N, C-alpha and C positions, 0 to 999 in steps of 0.2 A: 411488497408495493415501493417502490422507488422515491426518492428525494424528489424527481420530479413529476412526477403523480401524485405524490400528498399537496403538493406548492405551488403552482399554479408560473410563481413569480421567479424559483428557479433556474436560475443560473449556471455556465459552467465557470463564470467567475467565481461564485457562491461555492461552488466542490471546492475548486481550489484553494481560498484562503479555509475553510474549513479540514482541509489534506491532513497537517499533522498530526490532527484527533481522530482522526476517520483513518489513516494510517496505523497510529500506534495501536489503534482497536482492535487492526485488521491482526498486525501482527501476536498480542496478548488472541487471540483467538484463533491462530492456528497452535499456539501451546498450547493453548486447553485443551483442544481436537485429540492430545495425548498424553494430556492432564500432566504436563512438564511446565515449567513455571521456571522466569528467570529468578538468579536469586540476587539482582540488584534492580535499579530502575534505569531504565534503556533510554540512554540519550542522543538527542536523535543526526549523528556521528558514531556511534555506533558502528561497528559491525558487527552487523545480526546472525553471521556465523558463528561466531568470538560470545555471543550471548547465549547461543543453545540453536541455532534453528540446524536444522541435517539438511544436503541435496532437497529430500522430500518436500522437509518444509517449505525450501525457500522455491519449489516449483508452486506451491499448493498455495504460498506468497504470492506467485506472479500472476495467476488464476482471480483467484481473489481480491489486488485491487483491477482487477479489468474489472470482473462484475464488482464492485461495490464502486465504483468511479463511471462507471457504463461508458469503458471505452477500450480502444483496443488498440493493447500497444501492437507497434511495427517489429513486429519479427527480429529485424534485425534490432530491436533494442532489446531484446531480452533476454539482455545477459545479464550477471553476475554481479556486475560495476553498475548498474542501473539499479538493481534491487539489494546494496550492499547494506544503505542503512535507511534512515527515518526517510535523512533531509536528499539519496540522492532520486530517494522513489518519492518525492516533493518534487523532487524538479524532473522527475521521466514525466511528470502526473499532469507540468505547468505543463511541461514540451508538449505532451502531445492534446494536452484540451488548446493548449492558442495553437498547434497548425492541423489540427482536424477543426 
């Protein structure tokens, strides 16, 4: 059940303000799926490939972000640059929510 279904007052602004924590949680879920975890905390501007995400993990991350935030990222925006870090994913989410 989505946050919108459980909280009728939930809106896009709320989804974007809690985005950093939610994105970090998604990244940790991707690591957990393969029983691998980063050796240190992930900072907002860390390159996620440098902290251990594989190419397949990055694809899973892209899909998980769309599902969790209930958004459709345009195909042209599904790039490694936009999913490089927590900060870049947050910027992408804010852009999609603003333009969507």
